[in-house]
N, C-alpha and C positions, 0 to 999 in steps of 0.2 A: 084737072090741074092746069093752071095757066102755063103758057109757053115759057115765060121767064123762069119759073121754078123748074120746069122740065129741063131746060137748057143748063141751069145751074147744077142740078143733080147729076146730069150726064158728065159735065165738065169736071166736077169734084170727084166723081167715081173714076173717071179716066185718069186724072192726076194721081189719085191714091193708088190705083192699080199699077200705074207706070212707076211710081216711086217706091212702093212697098211690096208689090207682087200680087198675084191672083188671090191670095188667101186673106187679104186685108179686110178688116171689118170697120164699120163706121156707124154712127148714130145720125139722126136727122139734124143734130146740132152742127155736124160737119159742114153743112151748107150755109152757115151763117158766121159772122164775126162774133167775137167775144161779147160785144155789147149788142143790145137789142135795138138795132137801127131800123128794122122793118118787121114790126110785130104781126102785121096781117099776113105777110108771106111766111113767117115762122109758124103761125097758127095753121096755115094751109098745109105746110109740110108735116107738122105734128099730127093734124087730123088724118091726113093720108096715111102716115106711118102707123099711128097708134090705134085710131078708131076704125078706119076703113080696112086696114090690112092686119091689124093686131100683131105687128112685128115685135120681135124682141128689141131690147134697147140697142144692142149691137147686131148688125147683120153684115153679111159679106157684100162688098161694094159691087161685085159682078152681079149679084142677085138683084140689088136695088136698080142698077142700070138696066138689066134685062126687063124688070117689071115696068120701068118708065118707058122704055122703048116699045114694049108691047101693050102700052096703055092700060095696065092693070091698076 
């Protein structure tokens, strides 16, 4: 995973946890605007989320952040 996506995921997870609490869930779409302005980065996130780790559509933000920080 490239550094740009890693940083984006950590920032979004931190913001979601800060505003909604430790139990907040999110999908990989949370890392992108409503319009598809970066399809390559979106596919990288989708591949990491769905194909590589076979995660559910919604996962806890703290879990995703931990996975990214631990290079999983």
